[in-house]
C-alpha positions as CSV (number, residue, x, y, z in Angstrom):
1,X,75.4,23.1,139.8
2,X,74.8,24.8,143.1
3,X,71.5,26.7,143.7
4,X,73.4,29.3,145.7
5,X,75.3,32.3,144.4
6,X,77.9,34.2,146.5
7,X,78.5,37.8,145.5
8,X,82.3,37.7,145.8
9,X,84.0,40.4,143.6
10,X,87.4,38.7,144.0
11,X,86.0,35.7,142.1
12,X,85.3,37.7,138.9
13,X,87.0,40.3,136.8
14,X,85.1,43.6,136.8
15,X,83.7,45.0,133.6
16,X,84.7,48.7,133.1
17,X,82.3,51.2,131.7
18,X,81.0,54.7,131.8
19,X,77.8,56.6,130.9
20,X,77.1,57.1,127.2
21,X,78.5,60.4,126.1
22,X,75.1,61.8,125.3
23,X,73.9,61.1,128.8
24,X,76.8,62.6,130.7
25,X,76.0,65.8,132.6
26,X,79.2,66.3,134.6
27,X,82.4,64.7,135.8
28,X,84.2,61.7,134.3
29,X,82.5,58.8,136.1
30,X,83.8,55.2,135.7
31,X,81.8,52.1,136.4
32,X,83.0,48.7,137.6
33,X,80.4,45.9,137.4
34,X,80.7,42.4,138.6
35,X,77.7,40.6,137.0
36,X,77.3,37.2,138.8
37,X,74.0,36.1,137.3
38,X,72.7,36.5,133.8
39,X,69.9,34.1,133.1
40,X,66.4,34.3,131.7
41,X,66.2,38.1,131.7
42,X,67.6,38.3,135.3
43,X,70.8,40.0,136.1
44,X,72.4,40.2,139.6
45,X,75.7,41.6,140.8
46,X,77.6,44.5,142.2
47,X,78.1,47.9,140.6
48,X,80.4,50.7,141.6
49,X,80.8,54.2,140.2
50,X,83.1,57.1,140.7
51,X,81.8,60.7,141.0
52,X,79.9,62.3,138.2
53,X,76.3,62.9,137.0
54,X,74.4,61.4,134.1
55,X,70.8,60.9,132.8
56,X,69.2,57.5,133.3
57,X,66.2,55.9,131.6
58,X,64.9,52.5,132.8
59,X,63.0,50.0,130.6
60,X,63.5,47.3,133.2
61,X,62.9,46.7,137.0
62,X,65.9,47.2,139.3
63,X,66.2,46.6,143.0
64,X,69.4,47.7,144.6
65,X,70.9,48.1,148.0
66,X,73.6,50.7,148.6
67,X,76.7,49.1,150.2
68,X,78.9,52.3,150.4
69,X,79.2,55.8,149.2
70,X,76.7,58.6,148.6
71,X,74.6,59.1,145.5
72,X,71.6,61.3,144.6
73,X,68.9,59.9,142.3
74,X,66.3,62.3,141.0
75,X,63.2,61.5,139.0
76,X,62.2,64.0,136.3
77,X,60.0,66.5,138.1
78,X,60.7,64.9,141.5
79,X,62.8,65.7,144.5
80,X,66.4,64.5,144.9
81,X,66.7,61.2,146.9
82,X,70.0,61.0,148.8
83,X,71.2,57.3,149.0
84,X,73.8,56.1,151.4
85,X,75.0,52.7,152.8
86,X,72.0,50.7,154.0
87,X,69.4,52.3,151.6
88,X,67.4,50.2,149.2
89,X,65.4,51.3,146.2
90,X,63.3,49.9,143.3
91,X,63.4,51.7,140.0
92,X,60.5,50.7,137.8
93,X,60.2,50.6,134.0
94,X,59.6,54.1,132.7
95,X,61.8,55.8,135.3
96,X,63.6,58.8,133.8
97,X,65.9,61.1,135.8
98,X,69.5,61.6,136.9
99,X,72.1,59.7,138.9
100,X,74.7,61.7,140.6
101,X,77.6,60.0,142.5
102,X,78.8,62.4,145.2
103,X,81.2,59.8,146.8
104,X,82.2,56.6,145.0
105,X,79.2,54.4,145.4
106,X,78.9,50.6,145.5
107,X,75.6,48.8,145.3
108,X,74.4,45.2,144.8
109,X,71.5,44.8,142.4
110,X,68.9,42.6,140.8
111,X,67.6,43.6,137.4
112,X,64.6,42.0,135.6
113,X,64.2,42.8,131.9
């Protein structure tokens, strides 16, 4: 087994998803996720979403880096944070707010539960 992992979306079929209906605020967003690593409470891969807005709640840590697109993440009671290609962010356990995809957004991520 190699100790390296290449994030190559062409090597894996994307999982298709969407926000839970009770979290959806606007639009009809669709998610595509390529989860390359899932071991010991760690997940890593690439996620893509089409335009829409939904509520998010984090019980886990997530680091991500925006690869393309434009999204707005807003913490409850906070100011909107516009994210574009090249931006990175950590969302900590307990984060509550909204995610709005303005232009189809792709990010790579590492999640620790």
